[in-house]
N, C-alpha and C positions, 0 to 999 in steps of 0.2 A: 163191088156191090155197094150201093148207097141206100141206106134206110132213111126214108124221108118222114119228117114230122115237124111239129112246131117246137123248135129247140133253139138253144143258143150256144151250143158247143159242138165241134166236130172232132172226131178222134180217128187218127190214122193208125191202123194196126197191121203189123207184119207178124204172122204166126207160122211157126214151123210145126205142122200137124203131126208128122211122124214122131218127133221128139217131144211134142206137147210144150214147146217153148215159145214164149212171147219174145220176139226178136226186137221189135221196135214199137213204141207207143208215143205218138205225138199228138199234141192238143192244138186246136185252132179255134179262134173265135168264129162265130157265124159270119162275120164280115170278111173273113179270110177264106171263104168257100173256094174261090178260084185257086188260091195258093194250096189248099188241101188237095184239090183235084189234080193240080200240077205235080205236087209231091207224090201222089199216088201213081200217076202215070210214069213219072221218072223212076220210081222204085220198081214198078212192074217191068219197065224196059231194062233196068239194070239186072233184075233177077232173071229175066228171060235171056239176056246176053250171057250171064254166068251159068245158065242152065240149072237154076235153083227152083225147085217147086215149093213155093210158099203161098200161104193164103194172105191176101192183101185186101183190106176192107176199110171203108170210111163209115163210121157209125155216128149218128146224131143223138144227143141226149142233153138234158138240162145240166148235168154234172158228171164228173168222172165217177162219182159214187154210183150214179144210176147205170152207167155203162158196166161197171164192175158187177153190179147186181144182175142186170139183164143178160150179160154176155160173159158170165163168170168163167166159162171154159178157157177163155184167152188168158186169164190171170191166175188160175189155179194149176198146181202141179198134178201129175197123174195120181200120186197117192191120195191127195185130197179129193179128187174127182171120184176115185174108186170108193173111198170111204162114204162119200155122199150117196153114191149109187147103192152101196150096201145098206145104208141107213134107210133109204127109200124102199128098197125091197123088203127089208125086215119090218118096216112099219105099214106096208101095203095091206096085209091081212087085218091089222088093227083099224085102219081107216075104213076098210070095207065093212067090218063088223059094226063100227059106229054109224056108218051110213044106213045100214040095214035096220038098226034099232031106232032110227029117227023117223 
């Protein structure tokens, strides 16, 4: 999957969804687009040959910080994701009450 936009960095991510583990994170300049796509294809072929089911994506963003913000699930462990979800669920009634009062 490639998410397209006006950006200047590419990030190749290999993610093991069942374990919630970031296996590989590589950065490429926008000028290295072909190298990033070649690396993705090589990785997918290797994983297929090894019969490993992993998520492999190339994301585009102005910076690593932006990718970590927009695609945080790749970088956070399960306990941190659960805590964030619990916080959202706990705060949902407060948000709704605030929206209703405005």
